[in-house]
N, C-alpha and C positions, 0 to 999 in steps of 0.2 A: 476434518483430518489435518493434523498439524504437519507442517512442512519439515522435511528432513534437511540436514545440513547441505547435502549435495543439491537438493532442489533450491534452497536459499541461495547457494552459490551461483547456480544457473540463472536465477531471477535477478540477482545483483548485477551479473554481467549484462543481462538484457536491459536493465534499468539505466545503465551507464549512458546509453545512447538516447534515452528518453528525455523529453523536455519537462520542466516543472509545470504542471497544469492546475495544481490546487494550492491556494494560499490561505493560511489561517491568520487572520488579523486581530485587531483589538476586540472585535465582537465575539471571538472564540468560535466554538462549534455551534452553528445555528442549523435550523431545519433546512434552509436553502443550501447551505454547504453540504449537508448530509445527502440531500437530493442530487446535487451536482456530482458528488463523489460516487454515489450509486450509479448514476448514468454513465460516468466515465469508466467505472470498473466494468460495467456491462459491455461497453463498447470496446475497451482496450484490454481488460483483465489485469494490467500492470500500470500503476500510475505513481508519479513522483510528486510529493508535496513539500511545502516550505512553510515554516512559521516565521512571521514577520517580527521585527524587533519590538513593536508596540503591543504585541500579544501578551496576555497574562499567562499563557500556557507555555510549557517547554515543548520541544519537539516530541519527546517521549510521551508526555501526557496527551498531546493532540493526536498522535499516532494511535495510542491505546484507545482513546475515546472514539475515534473514527472506525477503528477495527471492531469495536463492540457495537457501534450503531449500524455499521454496514455489513457485519458478519464477514469481515475480510481478515486476511493474514498479514501481520507485520513482517516485512522482509528485512528491512534495516532502518536504523536511525543513526545519522551522522550529523553532528552539529545542529543546524536548524532545518535539515532536510530529512524526509522520511519516504519510504517506498511501501506501497500497499499492493496486495495481490488478492484477487478473488476469481476463481475459475467460473467461466460462463458454462453452465450445464448444457444449454441447447447448442451453442456454437463455439466450442473451445478453440482458441487461437494459439495458445502456448501449450506445447507438449512437454510435460515435466519428465525428467529422468527418473527411472525406477531405482530405488535403493536396494542394492543387493546385500543380503545379510549372509554372513558366513555361517555355515552349518557345523 
């Protein structure tokens, strides 16, 4: 289920206080990186990543590739940083706001 704009806004605010825990370097998106991102998403649900200068990928490309590989949602991409979100079905930590539609 795609995120609404209000949910993205909520996740961006939460991500501002988070530390960068994923770094994409010159080797790009590897199986080890995907495994560590999956583990981090399972534990935290919301992670912040960074693309190093020596990487051949842009932040958008790295974010899209990791989203596809991990079945996560892209929250935002700014400069060399990106934020990913994936809800933990068994033990959700972040409660997203409900989007109210006008009838």
